N, C-alpha and C positions, 0 to 999 in steps of 0.2 A: 232310495227314498223318494226319487222324483216321480214314481208311479202314483204317489198318494194324491196328486192333483189330476189324475187322468179320469176321463169318463170310462164307461164300461168297455173293456177290451176283450177281443176274442169273439169268434163267430158264434159259439154255442153258449155264451154267458147268459144272455137274456132268457133263452129257452131253459137252461139249467135252473135259473131262479124261478121261472114260472112253474115248472113241473115239480119243484121241490117244496113248494109252499104247503103247509099243513094246517088244515082247519078242523080236523077231527082225528080220532084214533084210526079210522079206516085209511085216512091219508098217510098216517105214519106207517101202518102195516103195508100199504101199497108200495112204499119205497123198497121193501125187502122182497116183493113178489112180482115186480115188473122191471123191464129193461130200463136203462138210463134214458131219460127224456122221453118216456112212454107217452104216446098221444101226439107226438110231433113228427115232422117229416124226417127227423134225424134217424129214426129207427129204420127208414128205408135205405139209409146210407150205411149204418153200422148198428150193431147190437152189443151193448156192454152191460155189466152188472156191477155197479159201484155205489151201494147204498150209503156207506160211511162218508164218502166224498159228497154225495148228494145232501146228506144231513148238515154238512158244513154250510151249504147255501141256505138251508132252512133256518139255521141259527142266525146267519147274517141278515136274512130278510126280516126275521122277527125283531132284530135290534135296529137295523139301518133302513129297512124298507128299500126304496130305490135310490139311496144315496151311495154312489160308487165309491166314496172315500172309505166306507167301512169294509167293503169287499176287498179293496186293494190293501187296506191295513192288515186284514187277516192273512192274505198271501205273504206280505212282508214279515209279519211276526212268525208265521210258520216256517219261512225260510231261515230266519234267525235262529229258531228253535232247532232246526236241522243242523246248523253249524255248531251249536252248543252240544248237541247229542253226539256229533262226530268226535268232539274233544273227549267226551265221556267214554265212548266205545273204544277209541284208539288208546286212551289211557289204560283201560282194562286189558285190551289185547296185548299191549306192550309191557304189562305188569308194572305200571307206574312211571312210564317215560313221559313226563309232563311237557317237555319242549316239543317232542314229536307230536303229541296229541294236540297241543295248542297250534302248532304250525299247520297241521292237517286241517283244522277248522278254518284257519286264516286262508289257506290256499283255496278251499272250497268256496268260501264267501267271496273271494276275488274272481273266481273263474267266469270268463265271458259267456260261456254256454248257458249260464243261468238266465240270461236275458230272453231265452226261448220259452221259459216257463213262468218265472215270477211275475213279470208285468202283465201276463195274460190271465184274466180272472178265471177263464174256463179250463186252465191247465193246472189247477190246484191239485188234481188227483195224484200227480207224481210227487208233489211235496208232502201230501198227507200220507201216501204210501211210504215215503222215506222216513217220516217221523216214527211211524209204528214199526217199520222194519228195524230201525236203530234201537228202539225200545225193546223189541223182541230179542235182538241179538245181545243187548246189554244185560238183560235179565238172565239169558242163557249163560253168558260169560260169568256172571256173578254166581250162578248155580254151580259152575265147574270149580270155582274157587272157594265154595262154601261147604262146610261139613254139616251145618245145621240149616233148617228151613229150605232144603234143596227142593222138596216137592212143591212148596209154595212158589218158589222162584221159577220152576219149570211151568207151572200153571199160568203164572203171570206172562211168561214168554209166549206161551200158546195163545193166550188171550189177545196179546198185541199182534200176534201173527194173523189171527182172524180179522182184527181191525185193519191191518195192512192190506189184506186181500180185499176187504170191503172198500178200501181207498182206491186201489187199482190192481189189476190182475198181475202186474209185473212183480208184485211181492211174492209170487210163487217161487222165486229163487231162494227164499229163506231156507228151506230144507237142504238145498245144495250147499249153501254157505255154511250151515251148521255141520253138515257131513264133512266138508273140507276142514273145518276148524277142529273137529274131534280127531280126524285121521292124522293131521299134521302134528298136533300137539300131544298125541298119545305116546306114552312111555314104553309101550310094548314093542319089542324088536321084530315081532312077526307081522308081516303085512296082512296075513289072514286074520289074526286077532284084531288088528287095527280096523280092518274092514267090518268085522262083526261088531266091535264096539261102536263104530260110526253108525251102522245100521240100527243098532239098539237105541242110540241117542236120538236118531232122526225119526224113528218109528212113529211117535206121537204126532209129529208134524206131517208125516205122510198120511196118517189117518185123517187129520183135519183137511189136508189137501184133497183127498178123494171125496170127502163129504162136501167140501166147497164146490168142486167141479160137478158133482152130482146135482146139487141144488141149482147151480148156475145153468146147467144143461136143461133142467126142467123149466126154469124161468125164461130162458132165451130160446128154447126149442132147438138147442144145439150149443156148440161151443162159443158161438158169437164171433165178433170181430167185424171187420169191414166187408161189405158185400163185394163179390168179385163176379165178373161176367163169365168166367170159366177158369179151369186150371191153367197154370202157366206151362209153356213149353220148356223143354230141357235147356235150350240156349237162353231163354228168358230167365229161368231160375239161376243159371250160372252168372248171368250179367247182374241179376239182382243181388246175389251173394257178394260179388266183387264190389258192387256199389255200397252195400251195407258195411263191409270191412273198411273200405276207403273212408266213408263218412264217419265211422266210429272212431278211427284213428285221428282224423283231422279235427273232429269236434273236440276231442280231449286235448290234443297237443298243439293244434294250430287253428284255433277257432276264428281268429281274425286273419286277414290276408294282406299284410302290409307290403309284401314283395310282389303281389299280383300274380302268383304262380298257379292259383286254382282256376284261372280262366284261360290258361294256355294249354298247349299240348303236353306239358310236363306234369300235369296235375296228378296223374296216377303214380308217377315216380316220386312225387313229393311225399306220398304216403310212406314209402319205404325209407325216405330220408328221415322223416319225423320219428318213425318207429326205431330205426337204427340209432338215432341220437339218444332216444330215451333208454333203450337197452344198454347202450354204452355207458350211460350215466349210472345205471344200476350195477353194471358189470365192473366199472372202475371202483365203485364203493366196496363190492364184495371181495374183489381181489386185492385191494390196497391195504387191508388191515394186517398188522402183525400182532400176534397174540402171545401173552405170557403163558407159561406152562400151567395146564389145568384149567384154563379159561373155557367157559361154555358160551362165550359171547357170540362166536361165529355161528354156532348151531342155532342159537336163539334168533339172531338176525336173519339167517337164511329162512328159518321157519316162518317168521313174520312176513318176509318179503314174498315167500311162496303163497302164504295165505291171502295176502292182498292181491297177488297176481291172479289167483283163481277167482277171487271176488270180482276182478275186472273182466275176466273172460266169460264168466257164467251169463251175465246179461247179453253179451255178444252172441253166445250160442242160442239164447232164447230168441233174439231178433232174427237170426239166420233160420232157425227152425220154423218160426211162425210167420216170417216175412212181414213183420209189423214195424220195421224201423222208421223212426222220424226223429228230426233234430230235437224236438221237445221231449223225447223219451230218454235223453242223455242225462237227466237230472240224477238218477240213482247211480249210474256208472261213474259219474264225476266224484262220488264219495271215495271209492277205492283208489281212483287215480290220484286224488289229492293226497291221500296217505302215502301212496308209492312215491310221489314227488317229494313229500315232506320228510320221509324217514332218512334217506341218505344225507340230505342237507342238514337235518337236525343233528344227526350223529357225528357228521364231519365237523360241525361247529363246536360240539362238545369236545371232540378230540383236539381241535385247535386250542380251545380254552385250556385243556389239560396240558398240552405241550407248552403253552406260554407260561403257565404258573408252576409247572414241574412238581406236581404232587408226587411224593415218594413213598407213601405208606403202602404196605404189602396189599392191603385190601383194595386200594385204589388201582394198583397194577392189575389185579385180577378182573375187575369190573369196568375199567376204563382203558381199553387197548388204544394204542397209538396208531395213527394212520400215517403211512409214508408221505413224505413231503410232496412228491410228484403227484401221487394219487389224490392227496388232499387238495392241491391246487386245481386239479382237473374237475373233481367232484364239486368243489365250491363254485368254480367258474360256470359249470354247466347248470348247477342247481339255481344259482342266483340269476343266470340268464333266463331260465324258464320262469322263475318267480317274477322277475321284473317284466317279462313279456306279458304274463297274465295280469299283472298289476296295471300296466299301461292301458290295456284294452278291457279292463274290468268295468262292469256297469256301476261299480262304486265310484269310479273316476270319470268315465265317459257317459254322456247322456245319449242313449240309444233312442232317438226321438221318432223312430218309425211307429212305435206303439202310440206315441202321443198324437201323431198325425192321423192314424187310424181312428183313435178315440175322438178327436176333434171333428173329423168328418162324420163319424157315427152320431155324435151329439147333434150336429146341424141337421142331418137328414131325418133322424128320428123325431126331433122336436118339431120340425116342419110338417112331417106326416101326421103327428099327433094332433096338430092344430088344424089340419086340413081335412080330416076324416070324420069330424064330429057330426056332420049332416048326413052321413051315409046311413042307410037302413040295413035290415037283416039281409044275409046272403049277398053281401056286396064284394066287389073286387077292386083291388089296388094294383094298377099296372105301373111298373117301374122301368124307366129307360135310363141308360147311361150310368148305371150304378158303379162306382169305382171298385176295382178288385186288386189294385196294386199301385205303387208309385215307382215309376221307372227310374227316377234319379237315384234312388237308394241302391239300385243294383250296381252302381259304380263305386260305392263307398267300400273302403277296406274294413271298417268296423260296422257291422250291421246284424240285425236279427234276421235269420234265414227263413223263418216261417211266420211272418206277420199275417194275420187274417183280418177280413173285413166283413161287412154285413152280408147276411144271406136272407132268403125269403122267410124261412121259419123263425129266424131271430127277430126280424121286423114284425112278424105277426105276433110273437110273444110280447114284444114291447107294447104294441097297440092293445093287446088283451089286458096287460097289467095296468095300462093307463085308463082302463074302464070301457074299452070299446068291445063289448061282448056281443058282436053282431055277426058272428060266423064269417070273419074276414077271410078272403083268399088272396094272398099276395103272390103276384107273378112278376118275375124279373125277365124282361124281354131282351135287354142288352146290357153289356158291361163296358166299362172304359178303363183305360190305363193312363191316368194323368202323369205328366212328368214330375210335378212337384205340387205341394199344397202350402199355400200361404194365407189361407183363410178366405180366399175369393171363390167361395162355393155357394151356390143357391139351388133351391128346388122349386121349379115351376110346376104348379098344380092346376089341372083342369078337371073340373067335375062334370061328368056326363050323366045327368039324371041323379037318382038317389042310390044307384047300385054300382056305379062305375066311377073310378077316379084314375086319372093319368098323372104321373109325377115324373118329371125329367130333371135329372141332376145335371147342373151346368157348372163348368169351370173354364176359366180363360185358357190356360196352357194345357190343352188336353190332346192326347194322342189316342184317337178312337180306334177301337177294333173294327167297328163298322164305319164305312165311309159316309153313310147317310142314315139318319134315324127318322123314321116315318111315325 
């Protein structure tokens, strides 16, 4: 909730708003035929195709114009919607297990890694993709359980799949998720028949995937992504894969560092410790139940855990294959992780409830197996420990004020530049010196956002353009600074040289400069 008072956050936010504004039908059609932020310097850095996410900024600007409150409110509401959809999807997947579904949504809403996406206005793409991904899977699950209107439900699922791809290309994992879902829950004893059924069920999604990739290739002139100077060497690839795996595990299971282990020589070993702890938590749950004769509970539980485990691994495989990992991309993997954490804890609590009240009906014995005392104590202890850890470091409890500091600095700098460039003429240049790029003090904190971004040249140019300075501005950043902290003591000294040149120097008292001298 604290993000509602922030100014615009994220490097690309202002450029996204500028390039998403619609004044005619041609502008609307342009969003589906051009790369993300076409016409800005961003396309020199990366090329993406995300028209649905871009439209969200169009609607926000139409309602709120340049009021940052509205953009932050949209991010917050979309994130809340994702948490609610997780409850719906997990309720369907578990065939009516309400406690598990509710706890999955709660764990997701508490997870500290969300601070990488939700407070940043320009990282809405992951949230939008997650909304439509969950809707697509929800309609597919409903079609599997329904004998009527199956075709309509499949068409709805495909429609939301297209919208998810338009939000962010990460949604391309949906066909794999559906394939796993069909294969695991198929009643056929033959693996070959399961594979064939899974391929038939996934075929419409694969057709849409090929169509999407074809159009994306035409629009971007290739598959897109971030620009690279050249192919990575073999040792660089291996190091990158290890780094992806390490950060993937840590972001999910140990997103904050209260023990200070991630900055020491044991950081890589801590990955194995976290993974072993989580696997032991799942293993104690699976091995600890005793079942009544004829009970199918064990098979249903294992199938659900396998399905969620595959859902957790598929995004990791995508990141490793494409070399596109970033902490902000962990929004969608957190969904399946939350469910994996919630299921053993929810079922153990139900077993404890059953043991306490000693229900003796035959029906209850079949569907409510008992967990051995030792296993129950271990699972509850481990589950509650992980849950409390996420709660203590959750952005719902802690104020991750790095984004606030970035927004406050951005507001001061942009406001000062807007007031100092009104006398410039056409084809003018704005020269910036000492522009902050990070705050060093936050690197020492145990609870912090890992990828906070600051102003760039093209985002400053977009702001000046939207403020009415249509003078073909050229913004050049000559030097950056790394202040230790920010307490509001920031100013911008502006010197205008004629009608076509302006020099702006950002000044702050406690500053650790990268350059020892600024001329």
